[in-house]
C-alpha positions as a LaTeX table, in Angstrom:
\begin{tabular}{lrrr}
\hline
Residue & $x$ (\AA) & $y$ (\AA) & $z$ (\AA) \\
\hline
Met1 & 8.52 & 19.92 & $-22.13$ \\
His2 & 9.28 & 16.52 & $-23.55$ \\
Val3 & 12.11 & 16.05 & $-26.02$ \\
Leu4 & 9.59 & 14.88 & $-28.64$ \\
Glu5 & 7.75 & 18.17 & $-28.34$ \\
Leu6 & 11.03 & 19.96 & $-29.02$ \\
Arg7 & 12.22 & 17.69 & $-31.82$ \\
Glu8 & 12.24 & 20.45 & $-34.43$ \\
Glu9 & 13.98 & 22.97 & $-32.18$ \\
Leu10 & 16.53 & 20.30 & $-31.24$ \\
Gly11 & 16.99 & 19.27 & $-34.85$ \\
Leu12 & 16.40 & 15.58 & $-34.15$ \\
Ser13 & 16.74 & 13.20 & $-37.06$ \\
Ala14 & 14.00 & 10.73 & $-37.95$ \\
Glu15 & 16.13 & 7.99 & $-36.41$ \\
Gln16 & 16.47 & 9.93 & $-33.16$ \\
Val17 & 12.74 & 10.63 & $-33.03$ \\
Ser18 & 12.05 & 6.94 & $-33.58$ \\
Ala19 & 14.48 & 5.92 & $-30.84$ \\
Val20 & 13.07 & 8.43 & $-28.34$ \\
Thr21 & 9.52 & 7.37 & $-29.22$ \\
Glu22 & 10.39 & 3.73 & $-28.52$ \\
Val23 & 11.97 & 4.60 & $-25.16$ \\
Phe24 & 8.93 & 6.70 & $-24.25$ \\
Lys25 & 6.55 & 3.84 & $-25.12$ \\
Arg26 & 8.53 & 1.37 & $-22.98$ \\
Met27 & 8.64 & 3.85 & $-20.10$ \\
Arg28 & 4.89 & 4.50 & $-20.35$ \\
Asp29 & 4.10 & 0.77 & $-20.50$ \\
Ala30 & 6.23 & 0.11 & $-17.41$ \\
Ala31 & 4.53 & 2.98 & $-15.57$ \\
Val32 & 1.08 & 1.60 & $-16.39$ \\
Ile33 & 2.05 & $-1.85$ & $-15.10$ \\
Ala34 & 3.52 & $-0.35$ & $-11.92$ \\
Gly35 & 0.37 & 1.73 & $-11.42$ \\
Glu36 & $-1.87$ & $-1.30$ & $-11.80$ \\
Lys37 & 0.21 & $-3.24$ & $-9.25$ \\
Phe38 & 0.03 & $-0.28$ & $-6.87$ \\
Ile39 & $-3.77$ & $-0.15$ & $-7.13$ \\
Val40 & $-4.06$ & $-3.88$ & $-6.44$ \\
Ala41 & $-1.77$ & $-3.57$ & $-3.40$ \\
Glu42 & $-3.61$ & $-0.52$ & $-2.12$ \\
Thr43 & $-6.96$ & $-2.30$ & $-2.48$ \\
Ala44 & $-5.64$ & $-5.31$ & $-0.57$ \\
Leu45 & $-4.44$ & $-3.04$ & 2.24 \\
Asp46 & $-7.74$ & $-1.13$ & 2.32 \\
Asp47 & $-9.70$ & $-4.38$ & 2.48 \\
Ala48 & $-7.47$ & $-5.74$ & 5.22 \\
Phe49 & $-7.87$ & $-2.61$ & 7.34 \\
Ala50 & $-11.62$ & $-2.52$ & 6.71 \\
Ser51 & $-12.00$ & $-6.08$ & 7.95 \\
Gly52 & $-10.98$ & $-4.92$ & 11.42 \\
Gln53 & $-8.98$ & $-8.10$ & 11.93 \\
Leu54 & $-5.65$ & $-7.16$ & 10.46 \\
Gly55 & $-2.79$ & $-8.75$ & 12.32 \\
Asp56 & 0.84 & $-7.70$ & 12.25 \\
Asp57 & 1.84 & $-10.72$ & 10.19 \\
Val58 & $-0.74$ & $-10.05$ & 7.46 \\
Leu59 & 0.09 & $-6.34$ & 7.45 \\
Met60 & 3.80 & $-7.06$ & 7.01 \\
Gln61 & 3.05 & $-9.52$ & 4.21 \\
Leu62 & 0.80 & $-7.03$ & 2.38 \\
Leu63 & 3.37 & $-4.27$ & 2.76 \\
Ser64 & 6.16 & $-6.47$ & 1.44 \\
Glu65 & 4.04 & $-7.36$ & $-1.59$ \\
Ser66 & 3.26 & $-3.74$ & $-2.38$ \\
\hline
\end{tabular}
Protein backbone atom coordinates (compact mmCIF):
# COMPACT_ATOMS: atom_id res chain seq x y z
CA MET A 1 0.00 0.00 0.00
CA HIS A 2 1.05 3.55 -0.63
CA VAL A 3 1.52 5.97 2.25
CA LEU A 4 -1.25 8.17 0.82
CA GLU A 5 -3.67 5.26 1.04
CA LEU A 6 -2.76 4.90 4.71
CA ARG A 7 -2.78 8.61 5.55
CA GLU A 8 -5.60 8.30 8.08
CA GLU A 9 -4.15 5.23 9.77
CA LEU A 10 -0.76 6.97 9.92
CA GLY A 11 -2.30 10.18 11.19
CA LEU A 12 -0.64 12.34 8.54
CA SER A 13 -1.24 16.06 8.73
CA ALA A 14 -2.50 18.04 5.75
CA GLU A 15 1.03 19.37 5.29
CA GLN A 16 2.47 15.85 5.23
CA VAL A 17 -0.16 14.68 2.75
CA SER A 18 0.64 17.65 0.53
CA ALA A 19 4.38 16.96 0.70
CA VAL A 20 3.96 13.25 -0.07
CA THR A 21 1.57 14.07 -2.92
CA GLU A 22 4.15 16.41 -4.46
CA VAL A 23 6.91 13.80 -4.19
CA PHE A 24 4.62 11.19 -5.73
CA LYS A 25 3.77 13.49 -8.67
CA ARG A 26 7.46 14.20 -9.34
CA MET A 27 8.28 10.50 -9.14
CA ARG A 28 5.43 9.61 -11.50
CA ASP A 29 6.43 12.33 -13.98
CA ALA A 30 10.04 11.10 -13.99
CA ALA A 31 8.87 7.51 -14.51
CA VAL A 32 6.72 8.54 -17.48
CA ILE A 33 9.65 10.38 -19.09
CA ALA A 34 11.96 7.40 -18.50
CA GLY A 35 9.34 5.06 -19.98
CA GLU A 36 8.97 7.19 -23.08
CA LYS A 37 12.75 7.26 -23.57
CA PHE A 38 12.87 3.48 -23.14
CA ILE A 39 10.19 2.97 -25.80
CA VAL A 40 12.05 5.21 -28.25
CA ALA A 41 15.32 3.34 -27.61
CA GLU A 42 13.62 -0.05 -27.92
CA THR A 43 12.00 0.99 -31.21
CA ALA A 44 15.35 2.15 -32.58
CA LEU A 45 16.93 -1.19 -31.64
CA ASP A 46 14.03 -3.16 -33.14
CA ASP A 47 14.26 -1.17 -36.37
CA ALA A 48 18.01 -1.64 -36.53
CA PHE A 49 17.75 -5.40 -36.06
CA ALA A 50 14.89 -5.63 -38.56
CA SER A 51 16.97 -3.89 -41.22
CA GLY A 52 19.32 -6.87 -41.26
CA GLN A 53 22.30 -4.57 -41.63
CA LEU A 54 23.11 -3.77 -38.05
CA GLY A 55 26.82 -3.39 -37.49
CA ASP A 56 28.66 -3.55 -34.20
CA ASP A 57 29.30 0.18 -34.19
CA VAL A 58 25.63 1.09 -34.66
CA LEU A 59 24.56 -1.50 -32.09
CA MET A 60 26.98 -0.11 -29.52
CA GLN A 61 25.79 3.43 -30.22
CA LEU A 62 22.11 2.46 -29.86
CA LEU A 63 22.82 0.58 -26.64
CA SER A 64 24.74 3.49 -25.17
CA GLU A 65 21.84 5.82 -25.98
CA SER A 66 19.27 3.55 -24.35
